[in-house]
Each structure stands twice: as structure tokens, then as C-alpha cells.
MARDREN-194192 format. One record per residue (C-alpha): residue in one letter; x, y, z; chain. Coordinates in steps of 0.25 Angstrom, whole numbers, plus 5000, padded with zeros to 4 digits. Layout:
REM residues N
@res=a; X=X; Y=Y; Z=Z; chain=A
...
END
This chain:
REM residues 204
@res=m; X=5000; Y=5000; Z=5000; chain=A
@res=r; X=5006; Y=5014; Z=4996; chain=A
@res=p; X=5007; Y=5025; Z=5007; chain=A
@res=v; X=4997; Y=5036; Z=5007; chain=A
@res=y; X=5002; Y=5049; Z=5008; chain=A
@res=t; X=4994; Y=5061; Z=5012; chain=A
@res=l; X=4995; Y=5077; Z=5014; chain=A
@res=f; X=4986; Y=5086; Z=5021; chain=A
@res=a; X=4980; Y=5101; Z=5022; chain=A
@res=l; X=4971; Y=5106; Z=5032; chain=A
@res=a; X=4958; Y=5108; Z=5027; chain=A
@res=g; X=4951; Y=5115; Z=5038; chain=A
@res=a; X=4955; Y=5122; Z=5052; chain=A
@res=a; X=4952; Y=5120; Z=5067; chain=A
@res=v; X=4942; Y=5132; Z=5072; chain=A
@res=v; X=4944; Y=5136; Z=5086; chain=A
@res=g; X=4933; Y=5144; Z=5094; chain=A
@res=c; X=4935; Y=5156; Z=5103; chain=A
@res=g; X=4930; Y=5158; Z=5118; chain=A
@res=g; X=4936; Y=5144; Z=5122; chain=A
@res=g; X=4928; Y=5136; Z=5114; chain=A
@res=s; X=4933; Y=5128; Z=5102; chain=A
@res=g; X=4929; Y=5122; Z=5089; chain=A
@res=s; X=4935; Y=5116; Z=5079; chain=A
@res=t; X=4933; Y=5110; Z=5065; chain=A
@res=s; X=4941; Y=5098; Z=5061; chain=A
@res=p; X=4952; Y=5102; Z=5051; chain=A
@res=g; X=4950; Y=5094; Z=5037; chain=A
@res=t; X=4963; Y=5089; Z=5031; chain=A
@res=l; X=4965; Y=5088; Z=5016; chain=A
@res=t; X=4974; Y=5076; Z=5012; chain=A
@res=v; X=4979; Y=5071; Z=5000; chain=A
@res=t; X=4983; Y=5057; Z=4999; chain=A
@res=v; X=4991; Y=5049; Z=4988; chain=A
@res=t; X=4995; Y=5035; Z=4987; chain=A
@res=s; X=5010; Y=5039; Z=4984; chain=A
@res=h; X=5019; Y=5051; Z=4982; chain=A
@res=q; X=5025; Y=5044; Z=4970; chain=A
@res=v; X=5018; Y=5044; Z=4958; chain=A
@res=t; X=5024; Y=5036; Z=4945; chain=A
@res=a; X=5024; Y=5044; Z=4932; chain=A
@res=g; X=5011; Y=5040; Z=4925; chain=A
@res=t; X=5004; Y=5035; Z=4936; chain=A
@res=s; X=4994; Y=5041; Z=4946; chain=A
@res=v; X=4991; Y=5041; Z=4961; chain=A
@res=q; X=4978; Y=5045; Z=4967; chain=A
@res=a; X=4978; Y=5057; Z=4977; chain=A
@res=s; X=4965; Y=5059; Z=4986; chain=A
@res=a; X=4962; Y=5072; Z=4995; chain=A
@res=t; X=4955; Y=5069; Z=5007; chain=A
@res=i; X=4949; Y=5078; Z=5020; chain=A
@res=g; X=4947; Y=5071; Z=5033; chain=A
@res=g; X=4948; Y=5057; Z=5025; chain=A
@res=s; X=4936; Y=5061; Z=5016; chain=A
@res=p; X=4938; Y=5065; Z=5001; chain=A
@res=a; X=4941; Y=5080; Z=4999; chain=A
@res=p; X=4932; Y=5088; Z=4992; chain=A
@res=n; X=4934; Y=5095; Z=4980; chain=A
@res=v; X=4948; Y=5091; Z=4978; chain=A
@res=s; X=4957; Y=5098; Z=4968; chain=A
@res=w; X=4970; Y=5093; Z=4965; chain=A
@res=s; X=4983; Y=5098; Z=4958; chain=A
@res=t; X=4997; Y=5095; Z=4957; chain=A
@res=s; X=5011; Y=5104; Z=4958; chain=A
@res=d; X=5015; Y=5099; Z=4944; chain=A
@res=s; X=5007; Y=5093; Z=4934; chain=A
@res=h; X=5020; Y=5088; Z=4926; chain=A
@res=i; X=5023; Y=5079; Z=4938; chain=A
@res=a; X=5011; Y=5075; Z=4943; chain=A
@res=t; X=4996; Y=5077; Z=4939; chain=A
@res=v; X=4983; Y=5077; Z=4947; chain=A
@res=t; X=4969; Y=5075; Z=4943; chain=A
@res=s; X=4956; Y=5080; Z=4949; chain=A
@res=t; X=4954; Y=5068; Z=4957; chain=A
@res=g; X=4968; Y=5067; Z=4963; chain=A
@res=l; X=4975; Y=5057; Z=4953; chain=A
@res=i; X=4991; Y=5061; Z=4953; chain=A
@res=t; X=4997; Y=5057; Z=4940; chain=A
@res=g; X=5013; Y=5057; Z=4940; chain=A
@res=a; X=5020; Y=5062; Z=4927; chain=A
@res=l; X=5034; Y=5069; Z=4927; chain=A
@res=k; X=5045; Y=5065; Z=4938; chain=A
@res=g; X=5045; Y=5074; Z=4951; chain=A
@res=g; X=5035; Y=5079; Z=4961; chain=A
@res=a; X=5022; Y=5085; Z=4963; chain=A
@res=v; X=5013; Y=5091; Z=4973; chain=A
@res=i; X=4997; Y=5086; Z=4972; chain=A
@res=y; X=4988; Y=5095; Z=4979; chain=A
@res=a; X=4974; Y=5093; Z=4983; chain=A
@res=t; X=4965; Y=5104; Z=4986; chain=A
@res=s; X=4950; Y=5104; Z=4993; chain=A
@res=g; X=4943; Y=5114; Z=5000; chain=A
@res=g; X=4953; Y=5125; Z=4999; chain=A
@res=v; X=4964; Y=5115; Z=5005; chain=A
@res=t; X=4976; Y=5109; Z=4998; chain=A
@res=a; X=4983; Y=5097; Z=5001; chain=A
@res=q; X=4994; Y=5091; Z=4992; chain=A
@res=t; X=5005; Y=5078; Z=4991; chain=A
@res=n; X=5017; Y=5076; Z=4984; chain=A
@res=v; X=5019; Y=5066; Z=4973; chain=A
@res=v; X=5031; Y=5062; Z=4966; chain=A
@res=v; X=5031; Y=5057; Z=4951; chain=A
@res=v; X=5042; Y=5047; Z=4947; chain=A
@res=p; X=5045; Y=5041; Z=4933; chain=A
@res=g; X=5036; Y=5029; Z=4928; chain=A
@res=a; X=5039; Y=5017; Z=4918; chain=A
@res=p; X=5044; Y=5021; Z=4904; chain=A
@res=v; X=5032; Y=5023; Z=4894; chain=A
@res=g; X=5039; Y=5031; Z=4882; chain=A
@res=i; X=5051; Y=5035; Z=4875; chain=A
@res=q; X=5053; Y=5049; Z=4868; chain=A
@res=i; X=5064; Y=5056; Z=4861; chain=A
@res=v; X=5072; Y=5068; Z=4868; chain=A
@res=s; X=5081; Y=5072; Z=4857; chain=A
@res=g; X=5089; Y=5068; Z=4846; chain=A
@res=s; X=5079; Y=5066; Z=4835; chain=A
@res=g; X=5078; Y=5074; Z=4823; chain=A
@res=q; X=5093; Y=5077; Z=4822; chain=A
@res=t; X=5100; Y=5078; Z=4808; chain=A
@res=a; X=5114; Y=5076; Z=4803; chain=A
@res=a; X=5121; Y=5071; Z=4792; chain=A
@res=r; X=5121; Y=5057; Z=4788; chain=A
@res=s; X=5130; Y=5047; Z=4795; chain=A
@res=a; X=5133; Y=5059; Z=4805; chain=A
@res=t; X=5131; Y=5059; Z=4820; chain=A
@res=l; X=5119; Y=5066; Z=4827; chain=A
@res=p; X=5123; Y=5076; Z=4837; chain=A
@res=d; X=5113; Y=5073; Z=4848; chain=A
@res=p; X=5110; Y=5059; Z=4855; chain=A
@res=l; X=5096; Y=5054; Z=4855; chain=A
@res=c; X=5089; Y=5056; Z=4867; chain=A
@res=t; X=5076; Y=5048; Z=4872; chain=A
@res=a; X=5068; Y=5048; Z=4885; chain=A
@res=v; X=5058; Y=5036; Z=4891; chain=A
@res=v; X=5046; Y=5042; Z=4898; chain=A
@res=d; X=5037; Y=5036; Z=4908; chain=A
@res=a; X=5021; Y=5040; Z=4908; chain=A
@res=g; X=5024; Y=5054; Z=4914; chain=A
@res=g; X=5035; Y=5058; Z=4904; chain=A
@res=n; X=5047; Y=5057; Z=4913; chain=A
@res=w; X=5060; Y=5052; Z=4907; chain=A
@res=l; X=5064; Y=5040; Z=4912; chain=A
@res=t; X=5079; Y=5036; Z=4916; chain=A
@res=g; X=5087; Y=5022; Z=4914; chain=A
@res=i; X=5078; Y=5018; Z=4901; chain=A
@res=t; X=5086; Y=5012; Z=4890; chain=A
@res=v; X=5084; Y=5018; Z=4877; chain=A
@res=t; X=5089; Y=5010; Z=4863; chain=A
@res=y; X=5093; Y=5020; Z=4852; chain=A
@res=t; X=5093; Y=5012; Z=4838; chain=A
@res=v; X=5095; Y=5018; Z=4824; chain=A
@res=a; X=5082; Y=5015; Z=4816; chain=A
@res=t; X=5084; Y=5020; Z=4802; chain=A
@res=g; X=5097; Y=5028; Z=4795; chain=A
@res=g; X=5107; Y=5018; Z=4799; chain=A
@res=g; X=5115; Y=5027; Z=4809; chain=A
@res=a; X=5119; Y=5024; Z=4823; chain=A
@res=v; X=5118; Y=5028; Z=4837; chain=A
@res=a; X=5130; Y=5029; Z=4847; chain=A
@res=q; X=5130; Y=5023; Z=4859; chain=A
@res=p; X=5123; Y=5024; Z=4869; chain=A
@res=t; X=5112; Y=5017; Z=4859; chain=A
@res=s; X=5104; Y=5011; Z=4872; chain=A
@res=p; X=5105; Y=5023; Z=4883; chain=A
@res=a; X=5096; Y=5023; Z=4896; chain=A
@res=t; X=5088; Y=5036; Z=4899; chain=A
@res=n; X=5098; Y=5044; Z=4908; chain=A
@res=g; X=5095; Y=5052; Z=4920; chain=A
@res=s; X=5086; Y=5063; Z=4913; chain=A
@res=g; X=5078; Y=5052; Z=4905; chain=A
@res=i; X=5086; Y=5052; Z=4891; chain=A
@res=a; X=5092; Y=5041; Z=4884; chain=A
@res=i; X=5104; Y=5048; Z=4876; chain=A
@res=s; X=5109; Y=5039; Z=4864; chain=A
@res=g; X=5122; Y=5040; Z=4857; chain=A
@res=l; X=5123; Y=5049; Z=4845; chain=A
@res=w; X=5116; Y=5044; Z=4831; chain=A
@res=t; X=5124; Y=5044; Z=4819; chain=A
@res=l; X=5115; Y=5045; Z=4806; chain=A
@res=g; X=5116; Y=5034; Z=4797; chain=A
@res=s; X=5119; Y=5037; Z=4782; chain=A
@res=a; X=5105; Y=5038; Z=4775; chain=A
@res=a; X=5100; Y=5052; Z=4775; chain=A
@res=g; X=5085; Y=5055; Z=4781; chain=A
@res=q; X=5080; Y=5052; Z=4794; chain=A
@res=q; X=5087; Y=5042; Z=4802; chain=A
@res=t; X=5081; Y=5035; Z=4815; chain=A
@res=v; X=5084; Y=5031; Z=4830; chain=A
@res=t; X=5076; Y=5023; Z=4838; chain=A
@res=a; X=5075; Y=5025; Z=4853; chain=A
@res=s; X=5069; Y=5013; Z=4860; chain=A
@res=a; X=5065; Y=5011; Z=4875; chain=A
@res=s; X=5056; Y=4999; Z=4882; chain=A
@res=v; X=5044; Y=5010; Z=4880; chain=A
@res=g; X=5046; Y=5012; Z=4865; chain=A
@res=s; X=5055; Y=5020; Z=4854; chain=A
@res=v; X=5056; Y=5033; Z=4848; chain=A
@res=t; X=5064; Y=5037; Z=4834; chain=A
@res=f; X=5075; Y=5047; Z=4834; chain=A
@res=t; X=5076; Y=5053; Z=4819; chain=A
@res=a; X=5088; Y=5060; Z=4814; chain=A
@res=n; X=5090; Y=5066; Z=4799; chain=A
@res=a; X=5103; Y=5061; Z=4792; chain=A
@res=q; X=5107; Y=5071; Z=4780; chain=A
END
């Protein structure tokens, strides 16, 4: 069973009478509860808001950073980019909050970062390496994922490393691409476990 985390905000105040007598109203407490402060990118956790153990009325939800975590009108929190965000619940003019931390998830796709669309003479070496990122469902660039670069058309060659892993910034950087002798468009395929992308170059 996962732990339940709560944060509190007063939703009322004690009232003290004058002349020796006293009366009070018990302060209500707005409580925000989530099953975990950690959310995997692309997945969701449910938050709830209560006062005195009962569902709080007319709750509005908001987030400090929608790029990191979003929250719906019903308190469903979804992780996106890696980082921390604060989730707020407001009811009856009183606001409580809880923190969430989004962590990267499983790889779901691959994308070109840079190096495609270069132009050089036939059989020349292009100046820029081929750079690729492997991403999770939240769009985070993941580290330690192997990407293999293979010449697809044109007959050229890619220098080592031809199968680099994504580095600490989430980028897999190839060796330099030497074009083949054929004029026109040439291609290299970058492949990972979740798919592939195609780099192009123009040989003049």
C-alpha cells in the first residue's frame, strides 16, 4: 500500500466571546491528499480535497507549472516534463497545496535533434554529427539509450561511434558522416528499440 500524504490549510477561525463567557466554532481544515508525491511522466495520480473528512465543496485546482504537471478540474494530476511542481486546491476562499515530482518514464519514441539536411560535395565528410533523442510519453529526453546509425542510401559511411548511447543531456551523437559518390539525396537511418528516424543530406 502506498503512503498517503496530506497538507493542511485552515478554513475557519475560533471565535472568543467577551465578558468572561466564550463560544467557538471548530475550525475546518482543507486537506489535499495524493497517493504519491512522485509521478512518472505520461501517467497520472488522483488528488482529493476534504474538509473535516468530507469532500470539500466547489474545489478549483491549479498547478505552478503546466509544463511539468497538469491538473484537471477533478484533481487528476498528470506528469509531463521532469521536475517539481506545486498543485493547489482552493475551496471557500481557502487554499491548500501539495508538491509533486515528475520523473522520466519508459521510452516511447525517437526524434532528430540536429544534423539532418546538410549539403556537401560528393564523397566529402559533413561538418556536423547526427544527433538523436529518445523520448518518453512526457517528452523527456532519456539517457543511456543506444541509437544505431546506418547508411541507408548513397553508399557513404558513418564514422565511429555508430551506436552511441544517449548522453547526460539525452542526445546520441554519431561520428561524422562521409557521403557516397552519388549526386543527390543520401540518407542515414537512426534506430532505437522504439523506432527509427531518417537523416538526409544533399551530395553535390
